[in-house]
Structures are given as C-alpha cells and as structure tokens.
PyMOL Python script that loads the backbone (N, CA, C, O; Angstrom):
from pymol import cmd

cmd.read_pdbstr("""\
ATOM      1  N   UNK A   1      83.629  76.285  63.294  1.00  0.00           N
ATOM      2  CA  UNK A   1      84.020  74.946  63.645  1.00  0.00           C
ATOM      3  C   UNK A   1      84.538  74.886  65.080  1.00  0.00           C
ATOM      4  O   UNK A   1      84.192  73.964  65.819  1.00  0.00           O
ATOM      5  N   UNK A   2      85.358  75.851  65.485  1.00  0.00           N
ATOM      6  CA  UNK A   2      85.901  75.853  66.837  1.00  0.00           C
ATOM      7  C   UNK A   2      85.251  76.918  67.715  1.00  0.00           C
ATOM      8  O   UNK A   2      85.756  77.230  68.794  1.00  0.00           O
ATOM      9  N   UNK A   3      84.162  77.463  67.266  1.00  0.00           N
ATOM     10  CA  UNK A   3      83.511  78.564  67.980  1.00  0.00           C
ATOM     11  C   UNK A   3      83.167  78.185  69.412  1.00  0.00           C
ATOM     12  O   UNK A   3      83.311  79.004  70.320  1.00  0.00           O
ATOM     13  N   UNK A   4      82.724  76.975  69.622  1.00  0.00           N
ATOM     14  CA  UNK A   4      82.345  76.545  70.966  1.00  0.00           C
ATOM     15  C   UNK A   4      83.556  76.546  71.910  1.00  0.00           C
ATOM     16  O   UNK A   4      83.426  76.872  73.090  1.00  0.00           O
ATOM     17  N   UNK A   5      84.710  76.187  71.395  1.00  0.00           N
ATOM     18  CA  UNK A   5      85.913  76.167  72.223  1.00  0.00           C
ATOM     19  C   UNK A   5      86.431  77.580  72.501  1.00  0.00           C
ATOM     20  O   UNK A   5      86.997  77.841  73.562  1.00  0.00           O
ATOM     21  N   UNK A   6      86.237  78.478  71.550  1.00  0.00           N
ATOM     22  CA  UNK A   6      86.749  79.834  71.673  1.00  0.00           C
ATOM     23  C   UNK A   6      85.803  80.787  72.402  1.00  0.00           C
ATOM     24  O   UNK A   6      86.244  81.804  72.936  1.00  0.00           O
ATOM     25  N   UNK A   7      84.531  80.473  72.430  1.00  0.00           N
ATOM     26  CA  UNK A   7      83.532  81.372  73.019  1.00  0.00           C
ATOM     27  C   UNK A   7      83.862  81.810  74.445  1.00  0.00           C
ATOM     28  O   UNK A   7      83.714  82.995  74.743  1.00  0.00           O
ATOM     29  N   UNK A   8      84.300  80.928  75.342  1.00  0.00           N
ATOM     30  CA  UNK A   8      84.575  81.367  76.710  1.00  0.00           C
ATOM     31  C   UNK A   8      85.683  82.421  76.818  1.00  0.00           C
ATOM     32  O   UNK A   8      85.721  83.176  77.789  1.00  0.00           O
ATOM     33  N   UNK A   9      86.573  82.478  75.841  1.00  0.00           N
ATOM     34  CA  UNK A   9      87.671  83.438  75.925  1.00  0.00           C
ATOM     35  C   UNK A   9      87.337  84.789  75.300  1.00  0.00           C
ATOM     36  O   UNK A   9      88.085  85.748  75.488  1.00  0.00           O
ATOM     37  N   UNK A  10      86.250  84.887  74.574  1.00  0.00           N
ATOM     38  CA  UNK A  10      85.925  86.127  73.859  1.00  0.00           C
ATOM     39  C   UNK A  10      85.728  87.299  74.807  1.00  0.00           C
ATOM     40  O   UNK A  10      86.301  88.368  74.593  1.00  0.00           O
ATOM     41  N   UNK A  11      84.947  87.121  75.826  1.00  0.00           N
ATOM     42  CA  UNK A  11      84.656  88.224  76.753  1.00  0.00           C
ATOM     43  C   UNK A  11      85.893  88.648  77.546  1.00  0.00           C
ATOM     44  O   UNK A  11      86.130  89.850  77.664  1.00  0.00           O
ATOM     45  N   UNK A  12      86.688  87.738  78.093  1.00  0.00           N
ATOM     46  CA  UNK A  12      87.913  88.178  78.766  1.00  0.00           C
ATOM     47  C   UNK A  12      88.884  88.908  77.828  1.00  0.00           C
ATOM     48  O   UNK A  12      89.554  89.853  78.244  1.00  0.00           O
ATOM     49  N   UNK A  13      88.959  88.476  76.578  1.00  0.00           N
ATOM     50  CA  UNK A  13      89.818  89.170  75.609  1.00  0.00           C
ATOM     51  C   UNK A  13      89.323  90.587  75.369  1.00  0.00           C
ATOM     52  O   UNK A  13      90.120  91.520  75.274  1.00  0.00           O
ATOM     53  N   UNK A  14      88.018  90.749  75.272  1.00  0.00           N
ATOM     54  CA  UNK A  14      87.444  92.085  75.069  1.00  0.00           C
ATOM     55  C   UNK A  14      87.699  92.973  76.282  1.00  0.00           C
ATOM     56  O   UNK A  14      88.035  94.147  76.128  1.00  0.00           O
ATOM     57  N   UNK A  15      87.543  92.426  77.483  1.00  0.00           N
ATOM     58  CA  UNK A  15      87.828  93.200  78.694  1.00  0.00           C
ATOM     59  C   UNK A  15      89.292  93.613  78.743  1.00  0.00           C
ATOM     60  O   UNK A  15      89.608  94.744  79.113  1.00  0.00           O
ATOM     61  N   UNK A  16      90.182  92.706  78.374  1.00  0.00           N
ATOM     62  CA  UNK A  16      91.614  93.011  78.377  1.00  0.00           C
ATOM     63  C   UNK A  16      91.937  94.117  77.372  1.00  0.00           C
ATOM     64  O   UNK A  16      92.720  95.017  77.677  1.00  0.00           O
ATOM     65  N   UNK A  17      91.356  94.063  76.202  1.00  0.00           N
ATOM     66  CA  UNK A  17      91.593  95.093  75.188  1.00  0.00           C
ATOM     67  C   UNK A  17      91.083  96.446  75.675  1.00  0.00           C
ATOM     68  O   UNK A  17      91.750  97.464  75.490  1.00  0.00           O
ATOM     69  N   UNK A  18      89.921  96.462  76.289  1.00  0.00           N
ATOM     70  CA  UNK A  18      89.366  97.708  76.830  1.00  0.00           C
ATOM     71  C   UNK A  18      90.231  98.248  77.961  1.00  0.00           C
ATOM     72  O   UNK A  18      90.435  99.457  78.062  1.00  0.00           O
ATOM     73  N   UNK A  19      90.735  97.373  78.803  1.00  0.00           N
ATOM     74  CA  UNK A  19      91.602  97.796  79.905  1.00  0.00           C
ATOM     75  C   UNK A  19      92.903  98.380  79.362  1.00  0.00           C
ATOM     76  O   UNK A  19      93.426  99.345  79.919  1.00  0.00           O
ATOM     77  N   UNK A  20      93.420  97.813  78.298  1.00  0.00           N
ATOM     78  CA  UNK A  20      94.653  98.321  77.696  1.00  0.00           C
ATOM     79  C   UNK A  20      94.433  99.723  77.127  1.00  0.00           C
ATOM     80  O   UNK A  20      95.288 100.595  77.278  1.00  0.00           O
ATOM     81  N   UNK A  21      93.312  99.935  76.487  1.00  0.00           N
ATOM     82  CA  UNK A  21      92.987 101.262  75.952  1.00  0.00           C
ATOM     83  C   UNK A  21      92.870 102.275  77.090  1.00  0.00           C
ATOM     84  O   UNK A  21      93.390 103.386  76.989  1.00  0.00           O
ATOM     85  N   UNK A  22      92.200 101.899  78.152  1.00  0.00           N
ATOM     86  CA  UNK A  22      92.041 102.792  79.305  1.00  0.00           C
ATOM     87  C   UNK A  22      93.381 103.075  79.970  1.00  0.00           C
ATOM     88  O   UNK A  22      93.641 104.214  80.356  1.00  0.00           O
ATOM     89  N   UNK A  23      94.226 102.081  80.110  1.00  0.00           N
ATOM     90  CA  UNK A  23      95.554 102.277  80.710  1.00  0.00           C
ATOM     91  C   UNK A  23      96.384 103.243  79.869  1.00  0.00           C
ATOM     92  O   UNK A  23      97.089 104.088  80.419  1.00  0.00           O
ATOM     93  N   UNK A  24      96.310 103.130  78.568  1.00  0.00           N
ATOM     94  CA  UNK A  24      97.050 104.039  77.683  1.00  0.00           C
ATOM     95  C   UNK A  24      96.545 105.467  77.846  1.00  0.00           C
ATOM     96  O   UNK A  24      97.339 106.407  77.889  1.00  0.00           O
ATOM     97  N   UNK A  25      95.236 105.631  77.935  1.00  0.00           N
ATOM     98  CA  UNK A  25      94.665 106.970  78.120  1.00  0.00           C
ATOM     99  C   UNK A  25      95.117 107.569  79.444  1.00  0.00           C
ATOM    100  O   UNK A  25      95.489 108.741  79.507  1.00  0.00           O
ATOM    101  N   UNK A  26      95.085 106.769  80.495  1.00  0.00           N
ATOM    102  CA  UNK A  26      95.502 107.252  81.807  1.00  0.00           C
ATOM    103  C   UNK A  26      96.983 107.620  81.829  1.00  0.00           C
ATOM    104  O   UNK A  26      97.369 108.604  82.459  1.00  0.00           O
ATOM    105  N   UNK A  27      97.803 106.845  81.153  1.00  0.00           N
ATOM    106  CA  UNK A  27      99.232 107.155  81.063  1.00  0.00           C
ATOM    107  C   UNK A  27      99.461 108.463  80.315  1.00  0.00           C
ATOM    108  O   UNK A  27     100.279 109.284  80.732  1.00  0.00           O
ATOM    109  N   UNK A  28      98.738 108.659  79.206  1.00  0.00           N
ATOM    110  CA  UNK A  28      98.862 109.916  78.462  1.00  0.00           C
ATOM    111  C   UNK A  28      98.459 111.100  79.329  1.00  0.00           C
ATOM    112  O   UNK A  28      99.146 112.121  79.362  1.00  0.00           O
ATOM    113  N   UNK A  29      97.335 110.953  80.033  1.00  0.00           N
ATOM    114  CA  UNK A  29      96.862 112.049  80.882  1.00  0.00           C
ATOM    115  C   UNK A  29      97.839 112.339  82.018  1.00  0.00           C
ATOM    116  O   UNK A  29      98.090 113.500  82.342  1.00  0.00           O
ATOM    117  N   UNK A  30      98.385 111.300  82.617  1.00  0.00           N
ATOM    118  CA  UNK A  30      99.343 111.489  83.711  1.00  0.00           C
ATOM    119  C   UNK A  30     100.599 112.186  83.202  1.00  0.00           C
ATOM    120  O   UNK A  30     101.098 113.114  83.839  1.00  0.00           O
ATOM    121  N   UNK A  31     101.105 111.745  82.068  1.00  0.00           N
ATOM    122  CA  UNK A  31     102.302 112.365  81.501  1.00  0.00           C
ATOM    123  C   UNK A  31     102.037 113.832  81.198  1.00  0.00           C
ATOM    124  O   UNK A  31     102.879 114.689  81.465  1.00  0.00           O
ATOM    125  N   UNK A  32     100.877 114.118  80.645  1.00  0.00           N
ATOM    126  CA  UNK A  32     100.541 115.502  80.300  1.00  0.00           C
ATOM    127  C   UNK A  32     100.419 116.372  81.548  1.00  0.00           C
ATOM    128  O   UNK A  32     100.915 117.499  81.578  1.00  0.00           O
ATOM    129  N   UNK A  33      99.753 115.841  82.582  1.00  0.00           N
ATOM    130  CA  UNK A  33      99.597 116.613  83.829  1.00  0.00           C
ATOM    131  C   UNK A  33     100.960 116.919  84.445  1.00  0.00           C
ATOM    132  O   UNK A  33     101.213 118.044  84.878  1.00  0.00           O
ATOM    133  N   UNK A  34     101.828 115.925  84.484  1.00  0.00           N
ATOM    134  CA  UNK A  34     103.166 116.136  85.044  1.00  0.00           C
ATOM    135  C   UNK A  34     103.940 117.173  84.221  1.00  0.00           C
ATOM    136  O   UNK A  34     104.609 118.042  84.781  1.00  0.00           O
ATOM    137  N   UNK A  35     103.846 117.079  82.918  1.00  0.00           N
ATOM    138  CA  UNK A  35     104.527 118.015  82.026  1.00  0.00           C
ATOM    139  C   UNK A  35     103.983 119.434  82.221  1.00  0.00           C
ATOM    140  O   UNK A  35     104.748 120.395  82.303  1.00  0.00           O
ATOM    141  N   UNK A  36     102.663 119.551  82.292  1.00  0.00           N
ATOM    142  CA  UNK A  36     102.035 120.861  82.472  1.00  0.00           C
ATOM    143  C   UNK A  36     102.404 121.488  83.815  1.00  0.00           C
ATOM    144  O   UNK A  36     102.361 122.709  83.964  1.00  0.00           O
ATOM    145  N   UNK A  37     102.763 120.666  84.779  1.00  0.00           N
ATOM    146  CA  UNK A  37     103.182 121.170  86.091  1.00  0.00           C
ATOM    147  C   UNK A  37     104.679 121.466  86.143  1.00  0.00           C
ATOM    148  O   UNK A  37     105.201 121.858  87.187  1.00  0.00           O
ATOM    149  N   UNK A  38     105.363 121.282  85.029  1.00  0.00           N
ATOM    150  CA  UNK A  38     106.760 121.662  84.936  1.00  0.00           C
ATOM    151  C   UNK A  38     107.771 120.565  85.189  1.00  0.00           C
ATOM    152  O   UNK A  38     108.970 120.838  85.242  1.00  0.00           O
ATOM    153  N   UNK A  39     107.321 119.327  85.346  1.00  0.00           N
ATOM    154  CA  UNK A  39     108.263 118.230  85.567  1.00  0.00           C
ATOM    155  C   UNK A  39     109.019 117.958  84.256  1.00  0.00           C
ATOM    156  O   UNK A  39     108.402 117.841  83.197  1.00  0.00           O
ATOM    157  N   UNK A  40     110.344 117.858  84.328  1.00  0.00           N
ATOM    158  CA  UNK A  40     111.125 117.586  83.110  1.00  0.00           C
ATOM    159  C   UNK A  40     110.779 116.209  82.522  1.00  0.00           C
ATOM    160  O   UNK A  40     110.397 115.282  83.236  1.00  0.00           O
ATOM    161  N   UNK A  41     110.926 116.115  81.209  1.00  0.00           N
ATOM    162  CA  UNK A  41     110.618 114.864  80.510  1.00  0.00           C
ATOM    163  C   UNK A  41     111.389 113.677  81.067  1.00  0.00           C
ATOM    164  O   UNK A  41     110.836 112.584  81.184  1.00  0.00           O
ATOM    165  N   UNK A  42     112.635 113.871  81.407  1.00  0.00           N
ATOM    166  CA  UNK A  42     113.423 112.756  81.952  1.00  0.00           C
ATOM    167  C   UNK A  42     112.811 112.253  83.257  1.00  0.00           C
ATOM    168  O   UNK A  42     112.777 111.045  83.495  1.00  0.00           O
ATOM    169  N   UNK A  43     112.336 113.150  84.091  1.00  0.00           N
ATOM    170  CA  UNK A  43     111.707 112.743  85.346  1.00  0.00           C
ATOM    171  C   UNK A  43     110.364 112.058  85.092  1.00  0.00           C
ATOM    172  O   UNK A  43     110.023 111.080  85.756  1.00  0.00           O
ATOM    173  N   UNK A  44     109.617 112.574  84.135  1.00  0.00           N
ATOM    174  CA  UNK A  44     108.336 111.943  83.785  1.00  0.00           C
ATOM    175  C   UNK A  44     108.576 110.518  83.313  1.00  0.00           C
ATOM    176  O   UNK A  44     107.847 109.604  83.698  1.00  0.00           O
ATOM    177  N   UNK A  45     109.589 110.326  82.484  1.00  0.00           N
ATOM    178  CA  UNK A  45     109.872 108.977  81.983  1.00  0.00           C
ATOM    179  C   UNK A  45     110.230 108.043  83.132  1.00  0.00           C
ATOM    180  O   UNK A  45     109.826 106.881  83.131  1.00  0.00           O
ATOM    181  N   UNK A  46     110.983 108.537  84.108  1.00  0.00           N
ATOM    182  CA  UNK A  46     111.349 107.698  85.250  1.00  0.00           C
ATOM    183  C   UNK A  46     110.138 107.372  86.118  1.00  0.00           C
ATOM    184  O   UNK A  46     109.962 106.229  86.540  1.00  0.00           O
ATOM    185  N   UNK A  47     109.310 108.370  86.382  1.00  0.00           N
ATOM    186  CA  UNK A  47     108.125 108.167  87.223  1.00  0.00           C
ATOM    187  C   UNK A  47     107.184 107.140  86.598  1.00  0.00           C
ATOM    188  O   UNK A  47     106.631 106.286  87.292  1.00  0.00           O
ATOM    189  N   UNK A  48     107.010 107.233  85.284  1.00  0.00           N
ATOM    190  CA  UNK A  48     106.086 106.334  84.590  1.00  0.00           C
ATOM    191  C   UNK A  48     106.747 105.028  84.135  1.00  0.00           C
ATOM    192  O   UNK A  48     106.075 104.141  83.609  1.00  0.00           O
ATOM    193  N   UNK A  49     108.065 104.912  84.339  1.00  0.00           N
ATOM    194  CA  UNK A  49     108.760 103.692  83.937  1.00  0.00           C
ATOM    195  C   UNK A  49     108.848 103.526  82.432  1.00  0.00           C
ATOM    196  O   UNK A  49     108.754 102.413  81.914  1.00  0.00           O
ATOM    197  N   UNK A  50     109.029 104.638  81.732  1.00  0.00           N
ATOM    198  CA  UNK A  50     109.070 104.635  80.273  1.00  0.00           C
ATOM    199  C   UNK A  50     110.388 105.208  79.788  1.00  0.00           C
ATOM    200  O   UNK A  50     111.132 105.828  80.547  1.00  0.00           O
ATOM    201  N   UNK A  51     110.661 104.992  78.520  1.00  0.00           N
ATOM    202  CA  UNK A  51     111.815 105.665  77.932  1.00  0.00           C
ATOM    203  C   UNK A  51     111.489 107.146  77.774  1.00  0.00           C
ATOM    204  O   UNK A  51     110.325 107.546  77.765  1.00  0.00           O
ATOM    205  N   UNK A  52     112.533 107.944  77.649  1.00  0.00           N
ATOM    206  CA  UNK A  52     112.362 109.375  77.417  1.00  0.00           C
ATOM    207  C   UNK A  52     111.511 109.603  76.166  1.00  0.00           C
ATOM    208  O   UNK A  52     110.606 110.437  76.161  1.00  0.00           O
ATOM    209  N   UNK A  53     111.818 108.843  75.097  1.00  0.00           N
ATOM    210  CA  UNK A  53     111.106 109.001  73.833  1.00  0.00           C
ATOM    211  C   UNK A  53     109.624 108.662  73.974  1.00  0.00           C
ATOM    212  O   UNK A  53     108.769 109.351  73.418  1.00  0.00           O
ATOM    213  N   UNK A  54     109.322 107.595  74.722  1.00  0.00           N
ATOM    214  CA  UNK A  54     107.915 107.204  74.891  1.00  0.00           C
ATOM    215  C   UNK A  54     107.168 108.238  75.723  1.00  0.00           C
ATOM    216  O   UNK A  54     106.010 108.540  75.435  1.00  0.00           O
ATOM    217  N   UNK A  55     107.808 108.781  76.742  1.00  0.00           N
ATOM    218  CA  UNK A  55     107.170 109.831  77.539  1.00  0.00           C
ATOM    219  C   UNK A  55     106.849 111.036  76.667  1.00  0.00           C
ATOM    220  O   UNK A  55     105.774 111.623  76.788  1.00  0.00           O
ATOM    221  N   UNK A  56     107.780 111.407  75.785  1.00  0.00           N
ATOM    222  CA  UNK A  56     107.550 112.530  74.867  1.00  0.00           C
ATOM    223  C   UNK A  56     106.390 112.229  73.935  1.00  0.00           C
ATOM    224  O   UNK A  56     105.567 113.105  73.672  1.00  0.00           O
ATOM    225  N   UNK A  57     106.313 111.000  73.431  1.00  0.00           N
ATOM    226  CA  UNK A  57     105.197 110.622  72.557  1.00  0.00           C
ATOM    227  C   UNK A  57     103.869 110.759  73.282  1.00  0.00           C
ATOM    228  O   UNK A  57     102.906 111.283  72.722  1.00  0.00           O
ATOM    229  N   UNK A  58     103.810 110.290  74.525  1.00  0.00           N
ATOM    230  CA  UNK A  58     102.566 110.364  75.277  1.00  0.00           C
ATOM    231  C   UNK A  58     102.136 111.815  75.492  1.00  0.00           C
ATOM    232  O   UNK A  58     100.957 112.146  75.373  1.00  0.00           O
ATOM    233  N   UNK A  59     103.090 112.659  75.805  1.00  0.00           N
ATOM    234  CA  UNK A  59     102.773 114.070  76.014  1.00  0.00           C
ATOM    235  C   UNK A  59     102.278 114.701  74.716  1.00  0.00           C
ATOM    236  O   UNK A  59     101.322 115.477  74.720  1.00  0.00           O
ATOM    237  N   UNK A  60     102.924 114.370  73.626  1.00  0.00           N
ATOM    238  CA  UNK A  60     102.508 114.914  72.332  1.00  0.00           C
ATOM    239  C   UNK A  60     101.123 114.413  71.918  1.00  0.00           C
ATOM    240  O   UNK A  60     100.390 115.117  71.223  1.00  0.00           O
ATOM    241  N   UNK A  61     100.765 113.203  72.340  1.00  0.00           N
ATOM    242  CA  UNK A  61      99.463 112.623  71.972  1.00  0.00           C
ATOM    243  C   UNK A  61      98.327 113.101  72.872  1.00  0.00           C
ATOM    244  O   UNK A  61      97.164 113.095  72.470  1.00  0.00           O
ATOM    245  N   UNK A  62      98.669 113.511  74.082  1.00  0.00           N
ATOM    246  CA  UNK A  62      97.636 113.889  75.050  1.00  0.00           C
ATOM    247  C   UNK A  62      97.124 115.280  74.772  1.00  0.00           C
ATOM    248  O   UNK A  62      97.899 116.178  74.443  1.00  0.00           O
ATOM    249  N   UNK A  63      95.830 115.465  74.902  1.00  0.00           N
ATOM    250  CA  UNK A  63      95.311 116.816  74.748  1.00  0.00           C
ATOM    251  C   UNK A  63      95.780 117.678  75.916  1.00  0.00           C
ATOM    252  O   UNK A  63      96.013 117.178  77.017  1.00  0.00           O
ATOM    253  N   UNK A  64      95.913 118.968  75.665  1.00  0.00           N
ATOM    254  CA  UNK A  64      96.301 119.862  76.741  1.00  0.00           C
ATOM    255  C   UNK A  64      95.181 119.867  77.780  1.00  0.00           C
ATOM    256  O   UNK A  64      94.014 120.073  77.450  1.00  0.00           O
ATOM    257  N   UNK A  65      95.547 119.641  79.015  1.00  0.00           N
ATOM    258  CA  UNK A  65      94.569 119.541  80.094  1.00  0.00           C
ATOM    259  C   UNK A  65      94.476 120.855  80.847  1.00  0.00           C
ATOM    260  O   UNK A  65      95.458 121.586  80.979  1.00  0.00           O
ATOM    261  N   UNK A  66      93.303 121.134  81.329  1.00  0.00           N
ATOM    262  CA  UNK A  66      93.101 122.311  82.183  1.00  0.00           C
ATOM    263  C   UNK A  66      93.072 121.816  83.603  1.00  0.00           C
ATOM    264  O   UNK A  66      92.214 121.015  83.973  1.00  0.00           O
ATOM    265  N   UNK A  67      94.021 122.297  84.416  1.00  0.00           N
ATOM    266  CA  UNK A  67      94.137 121.823  85.808  1.00  0.00           C
ATOM    267  C   UNK A  67      93.074 122.423  86.685  1.00  0.00           C
ATOM    268  O   UNK A  67      93.024 122.135  87.880  1.00  0.00           O
TER     269      UNK A  67
END
""", "prot")
cmd.dss("prot")
cmd.show_as("cartoon", "prot")
cmd.util.cbc("prot")
cmd.orient("prot")
C-alpha cells in the first residue's frame, strides 16, 4: 500500500546498513592491531573513543591478525 512512498528510501537504508557493518569490522581490526602492537586496553579505548569494556569486546571479537 505504501510501497511507492517507501521505495526511494530502501537503497539509502541498505547502503547505511552496509556502511555500519564495514565500520564495525574496521573498528574491530583497528582495536586488534593496536592490541597486538602492545597498546594497553585503556589507551585503545581512548584512541577509538570507546569504553574500556567495548574496546575489550572488539578485541575479543576480532580475529588475530598477522602484521
């Protein structure tokens, strides 16, 4: 019924969702790289603008990277 009104927003919403997924992946990879280089978790959280707990979660979720 409202498909015609909603159609123009479908593609931008999909792009936004994809960008959010990519941003999360990049944040995980950055946190992991910093951690693997010996940066303390508190510093990683400050650099990335995250809480200490969120930085730890990202590191735990990221695969171990080979530098």
